[in-house]
DONUKOL-535288 format. One line per 4 residues: number of its first residue (from 0); their letters; for each residue x, y, z of C-alpha. Coordinates in Angstrom, 2 decimals. Each point is the difference from the previous one (the first is absolute). Layout:
BEGIN
NUM = A = X/Y/Z  ... .
This chain:
BEGIN
0 = MATH = 98.19/77.86/157.23  -0.78/3.51/-1.08  3.13/0.44/-2.05  -0.87/-2.94/-2.41 .
4 = YRSL = -2.97/1.97/-1.05  -0.43/2.30/-3.37  -2.59/2.63/-0.87  -2.01/-1.01/-2.91 .
8 = PSDW = -0.03/2.67/-2.88  -2.84/2.43/0.41  -1.83/-0.47/-3.52  -0.45/-3.97/1.55 .
12 = IIGV = -3.33/-1.27/0.28  -0.97/-2.54/3.14  -2.38/-2.91/-0.85  -1.57/-1.39/3.19 .
16 = ADVV = -2.72/-2.94/0.19  -2.17/-1.87/2.36  -2.40/-2.54/0.48  -3.43/1.36/1.07 .
20 = DSTG = -1.58/-1.81/3.22  3.07/-2.26/-0.04  -0.82/-1.20/3.74  -3.55/-1.19/-1.33 .
24 = AIGR = 1.13/-1.98/-3.19  2.71/-1.79/2.66  -2.33/-0.53/2.41  -1.77/-2.06/-3.17 .
28 = GQYK = 3.26/-1.80/-0.51  0.93/1.89/-2.61  3.88/0.41/1.03  1.67/-0.67/-3.23 .
32 = AVNM = -2.72/1.63/-2.21  1.15/3.00/1.97  3.56/-0.52/-0.34  -0.15/-0.71/-3.47 .
36 = VGAS = -2.52/3.41/-1.07  2.97/1.66/2.49  2.66/-0.82/-2.07  -1.51/0.20/-3.49 .
40 = IISA = 0.45/3.83/-0.46  3.64/-0.42/0.60  0.16/-2.70/-2.62  -2.18/2.06/-2.46 .
44 = VINR = 2.15/3.14/0.33  3.61/-2.34/-0.35  -1.92/-1.67/-3.42  -1.13/3.28/-1.37 .
48 = LGHR = 3.52/1.66/0.38  1.42/-3.42/-1.21  2.06/-0.87/3.48  1.53/3.57/-0.50 .
52 = DFPF = 1.21/0.18/3.91  -1.89/2.37/2.77  -0.63/-0.04/3.11  -2.94/-1.72/1.67 .
56 = VFGG = -1.51/-1.86/3.11  -2.25/-2.39/0.63  -2.49/0.65/3.66  -2.00/-3.36/0.18 .
60 = DGAA = -3.49/1.05/-1.49  1.81/3.32/-2.55  3.25/1.29/-0.94  1.59/3.13/-0.46 .
64 = FAVP = 2.48/1.07/-2.99  1.53/2.96/-1.67  0.59/0.74/-3.42  1.50/3.86/-2.12 .
68 = ARLE = -3.37/1.69/-0.89  0.36/-0.65/-3.79  -1.40/-3.29/0.59  -3.37/1.38/1.70 .
72 = SAIR = -1.86/-0.85/-2.72  1.00/-3.67/-1.04  -0.19/-0.82/4.44  -3.23/2.14/-0.15 .
76 = EVAA = -1.33/-3.20/-2.49  1.66/-2.87/1.44  -1.68/1.20/3.63  -3.45/0.28/-1.43 .
80 = AVQT = 0.34/-2.91/-1.50  1.30/-2.10/2.73  -3.01/1.55/2.06  -2.30/-1.61/-2.36 .
84 = WAAE = 1.62/-3.57/-0.38  0.15/0.17/4.26  -3.79/0.48/0.01  -1.32/-2.16/-3.12 .
88 = EMGL = 2.45/-2.74/0.49  0.74/-0.08/3.97  -2.95/1.46/1.44  2.02/2.90/2.11 .
92 = TLRA = 0.28/3.29/-0.21  3.06/1.46/-0.93  0.49/3.88/0.40  2.81/1.45/-1.20 .
96 = AIVP = 1.34/3.90/-0.16  2.78/1.41/-2.05  1.43/3.33/2.31  2.43/2.68/-1.31 .
100 = LREI = 3.42/-0.18/2.31  -0.10/4.42/-0.09  -3.36/-0.75/1.53  1.09/-2.20/2.75 .
104 = RNAG = 2.68/2.25/0.68  -1.81/3.52/-0.17  -2.12/-2.14/2.76  2.83/-0.27/2.21 .
108 = HDVT = 1.17/-3.70/-0.67  3.15/-1.27/-2.46  0.67/-3.36/-1.67  2.85/-1.43/0.36 .
112 = VARF = 1.66/-3.21/-1.25  2.30/-2.34/1.01  1.26/-3.38/-1.79  0.56/-3.23/2.21 .
116 = AVAP = 2.07/-2.28/-2.31  -0.53/-4.21/0.99  1.78/-0.91/-2.78  1.61/1.59/-3.28 .
120 = ELAY = -2.84/-0.56/-2.09  -2.31/1.14/2.37  -0.78/3.79/2.18  -3.24/0.60/2.02 .
124 = AMFS = -1.14/3.29/0.32  -0.53/1.79/3.11  -1.80/3.11/0.93  0.31/2.61/2.71 .
128 = GGGI = -1.39/3.34/0.41  -3.52/0.10/0.61  -1.04/0.42/-3.32  -1.37/-3.13/-0.83 .
132 = NWAE = -1.55/-0.42/3.07  -2.15/3.13/-0.77  -1.10/-0.61/-3.74  -1.34/-3.76/1.39 .
136 = TEMK = -2.03/2.83/2.25  -1.03/2.01/-3.09  -0.91/-2.73/-1.79  -1.96/-1.32/3.13 .
140 = AGRY = -2.02/3.07/0.04  -0.81/0.25/-3.96  2.58/2.26/-1.37  2.05/-0.97/-2.87 .
144 = LVER = -1.44/-3.00/-1.05  0.06/-1.74/-3.12  -3.17/-1.03/-1.59  -0.80/-3.59/-1.02 .
148 = AATG = 0.22/-0.98/-3.38  -2.32/-0.92/-2.43  -1.65/-3.75/0.29  1.94/-2.48/-1.03 .
152 = TRPD = 2.92/1.65/-0.17  3.31/-1.94/1.62  3.49/0.97/0.48  2.82/-2.46/-0.64 .
156 = LSGL = 1.04/-1.91/3.27  2.28/-2.62/-1.70  2.39/-1.22/2.72  -2.63/0.65/3.38 .
160 = SCRW = -0.38/-3.57/1.35  -0.44/-1.46/3.45  0.87/-4.03/-0.42  1.91/-0.64/2.78 .
164 = EPID = -1.85/-1.28/3.41  -0.56/1.69/2.77  3.31/0.17/2.26  -0.62/-1.90/3.66 .
168 = SERG = 2.24/1.85/2.72  2.92/-1.90/1.28  0.49/2.17/3.07  -3.72/-0.22/0.99 .
172 = EIVS = -1.26/3.28/-1.13  -0.40/1.92/-3.13  -0.35/3.91/1.38  -0.76/2.98/-2.40 .
176 = LLVM = 1.68/3.33/1.60  -0.50/3.13/-0.89  1.34/3.30/1.53  -0.82/3.91/-1.13 .
180 = PQRS = 1.46/3.00/1.59  -1.93/2.09/1.88  -0.66/3.24/-0.64  1.49/1.73/3.23 .
184 = AAPD = 3.19/-2.68/-0.18  3.06/1.85/-0.92  1.56/-1.78/-2.82  3.25/-1.07/1.96 .
188 = AFAK = -2.18/-1.72/2.27  -2.04/-2.20/-2.43  3.58/-1.02/-2.21  1.68/-1.01/3.42 .
192 = LIGS = -3.37/-1.98/0.77  0.01/-1.02/-3.76  3.77/-1.63/0.66  -0.74/-1.91/3.31 .
196 = ITRY = -2.50/-1.93/-1.27  2.48/-0.64/-3.14  2.24/-1.13/2.55  -2.35/-2.00/1.57 .
200 = IDDP = -1.39/-2.34/-2.81  3.23/-0.38/-1.68  0.65/-2.54/2.78  -0.95/-3.34/-2.15 .
204 = VRTA = -0.84/-1.79/3.19  -2.82/2.56/0.95  -1.23/0.72/-3.64  0.84/-0.77/-3.57 .
208 = SPVH = -1.97/0.70/-3.69  -2.65/-2.61/-0.09  1.15/-1.05/-3.59  2.45/-2.72/-0.02 .
212 = PNRL = 1.13/-2.55/-3.05  -1.39/-2.85/1.99  -3.06/1.30/1.18  -1.01/0.80/-3.81 .
216 = RFAW = -2.63/-2.01/-0.88  -1.57/-0.66/-3.88  -3.07/-1.37/-0.06  -2.10/-1.35/-2.50 .
220 = PPKG = -2.31/1.45/-0.87  1.02/2.81/1.99  -3.15/1.82/1.89  1.04/3.43/-1.60 .
224 = LGLE = -0.42/-1.15/-3.56  -3.47/0.94/-0.74  1.73/3.74/1.15  2.70/0.04/-2.23 .
228 = ARAA = -2.62/-1.05/-3.01  -2.43/3.07/0.71  3.22/1.95/-0.06  1.47/-1.55/-3.37 .
232 = RARI = -2.97/-0.83/-1.98  0.66/3.07/-2.55  -2.66/-0.93/-2.82  0.21/-3.92/0.46 .
236 = SFVT = -2.96/-1.22/2.04  0.32/-0.79/3.95  -0.38/-4.03/-0.91  2.71/0.01/-2.54 .
240 = RYAA = 2.33/2.19/2.08  -0.39/-1.92/3.05  0.14/-3.50/-1.85  3.43/1.46/-1.79 .
244 = LMVF = 1.31/0.70/3.51  -1.12/-3.03/1.57  2.69/-1.68/-2.45  2.56/2.41/0.20 .
248 = NLFG = -0.04/-0.30/4.15  0.32/-3.67/-0.39  2.80/-0.05/-1.86  1.02/2.32/2.29 .
252 = WFLF = -0.54/-1.95/3.19  2.12/-2.74/-1.48  3.06/1.67/-0.46  -0.27/1.43/3.70 .
256 = RFDV = -1.15/-2.86/1.29  3.29/-2.21/-1.42  2.13/3.17/-0.12  0.08/-0.18/-3.97 .
260 = KFFG = 1.72/2.34/-2.20  -1.52/0.56/-2.79  2.25/2.09/-2.60  1.09/3.57/2.09 .
264 = FDPK = -2.34/-0.86/2.93  1.25/-1.52/2.96  -2.57/-0.51/2.96  2.39/0.27/2.83 .
268 = LYRA = 1.69/2.98/-1.30  -3.71/1.76/-0.43  -1.22/-0.91/3.28  3.31/1.31/1.55 .
272 = DTTR = -0.67/3.21/-2.25  -3.58/0.37/1.25  1.00/-0.22/3.74  2.57/2.94/-0.67 .
276 = NSDF = -2.43/1.93/-2.09  -2.86/-0.08/2.57  -0.94/3.17/1.40  -0.56/-0.73/3.66 .
280 = RKFD = 1.37/3.28/1.36  -0.57/3.09/-1.81  -0.21/4.04/1.13  -2.85/2.08/-1.51 .
284 = DGLK = -0.61/2.80/2.08  0.43/-2.54/3.23  1.34/-3.16/0.41  -1.71/-3.41/-1.42 .
288 = LTLD = 0.86/-2.82/1.05  -1.23/-3.95/-0.68  2.20/-2.30/2.53  0.15/-3.43/0.56 .
292 = SNSE = 0.58/0.06/4.23  -1.07/-1.47/3.12  -2.42/1.37/2.48  3.13/1.38/2.42 .
296 = AIEQ = 1.34/2.09/-2.87  -4.00/1.37/-0.97  -0.42/0.92/3.85  3.65/1.86/0.23 .
300 = LTSM = -1.06/1.75/-3.51  -3.02/1.06/1.21  1.10/0.90/3.31  2.72/2.40/-1.66 .
304 = LEEA = -2.49/1.34/-2.30  -2.38/0.97/2.60  2.98/1.60/2.44  0.20/2.10/-3.84 .
308 = RRKG = -3.77/0.47/0.08  -0.49/1.55/3.25  3.28/2.16/-0.41  -1.80/1.20/-2.87 .
312 = IAYY = 2.10/-1.23/-2.69  -1.90/-2.16/-2.24  -2.87/-2.03/-0.80  -0.02/-3.61/-0.53 .
316 = GVHR = -2.11/-2.46/-1.65  0.73/-4.26/1.04  -2.26/-2.83/-1.20  1.40/-3.58/0.82 .
320 = QRQA = -0.90/-2.97/-2.24  1.12/-3.17/-0.91  0.85/0.17/-3.81  1.36/2.32/-2.28 .
324 = LMTC = -1.21/0.75/-3.67  2.40/0.50/-3.04  -0.91/2.25/-3.30  2.38/-0.17/-2.20 .
328 = LVPS = 0.90/2.02/-3.24  1.91/-1.96/-2.87  0.50/1.14/-3.20  2.36/-3.16/-0.68 .
332 = VLMR = 1.31/-3.25/2.08  3.24/0.78/-1.63  0.87/3.02/1.01  0.99/0.87/3.79 .
336 = DHLH = -1.85/3.00/0.52  -3.41/-1.49/1.03  -1.54/1.91/2.83  -2.61/-2.00/3.11 .
340 = FIDG = -2.10/1.79/1.77  -0.27/-1.15/3.76  -3.13/1.29/2.29  -1.82/-2.69/2.88 .
344 = AGGG = -2.52/-2.46/-0.83  -2.50/1.12/2.88  -0.42/3.59/-1.36  3.52/1.03/0.25 .
348 = YAKA = 0.39/3.58/-0.83  -3.08/1.05/-0.11  -0.80/-1.60/3.51  2.83/1.70/1.36 .
352 = AESL = -1.17/3.08/-1.77  -3.20/0.04/2.13  1.36/-0.21/3.51  2.50/2.80/-1.18 .
356 = KQQI = -2.63/2.57/-0.72  -1.90/-1.42/2.54  3.21/1.10/2.47  -0.17/3.75/-2.26 .
360 = RHPA = -3.63/0.41/1.05  0.12/-1.12/3.27  3.74/1.30/1.20  -0.56/-0.39/3.77 .
364 = QDLQ = -1.53/-3.69/-0.28  2.43/-3.11/0.69  -0.43/-2.33/-2.95  1.24/-3.51/-0.43 .
368 = PMPC = 1.26/-1.84/-3.01  -2.94/-2.69/-1.19  1.30/-3.65/0.59  0.89/-2.11/-2.30 .
372 = R = -2.68/-2.21/-1.99 .
């Protein structure tokens, strides 16, 4: 696996962002809002850079990305604006930091990148080297932070949406799984563990992506329409933008409901592309999975991970729920490179991270995954 990764140029910068107290927000039922704010900085950077290709990864309640240092001024403006938007429109606190790659390497870590091509039109980035995790830790300690922009500042979040309904599990449960190497773990041992997990979940009888064309539901009006209106209101009023989106989504609902082709748009092809373009499996200094699975498979995975924890190879977090959520970046419905970020609808990665952090704080304690709810 390591042979697929390449080091970034030394004059690049790493951007990281996360929702402060995402667990509390999730406890208040703000699952969609947390995911949307977590993905917002990716959307804003894509739009600011004119859809220029750069590596990024979505983490449920936050994101990480890498760009050349010459773009730092633009990225700081974007990060500042997104934080103001998150606070004023979504009622959530987003923190963001920009960390020079040189400083990450001076601290003994690195950021290497690989591409996972899901289709000719789209590839997702995977990060390794420990640098992203170090940058996030520094951000949470109050270092390298980007200050919030002035009141009323708004980023360009065109294409950021969450119109699909929550996706029900077909096999029984949606499991959110995080696997991170322990500090003393040998790289080969951790790589072997990831290989074992990957081979296990590749059996479609046990697990699969939560996203399938036949289970994608487009309701009208979408439950996330208010969030989308807050992301895209720009210079027009919220009421005006919401009304416009209501009409637009009614037309979309008609096309999907009756599989009607309209000029270059094909609902069946769009559903198929949504399925293949979903990031249910990714690597960001550790393995992150959102899977549709059954209890037996989840328990087997948990046993495998618990053995690795006891051997000093990895820490892990598991959270089980009934549904998955999708947050989308769709610059154009006529193009096939639209992105779809997947998380669990009952807390997902944020809840799995809680149990992982508990393992790190109490390494000798036996922990069990939270039951499905």
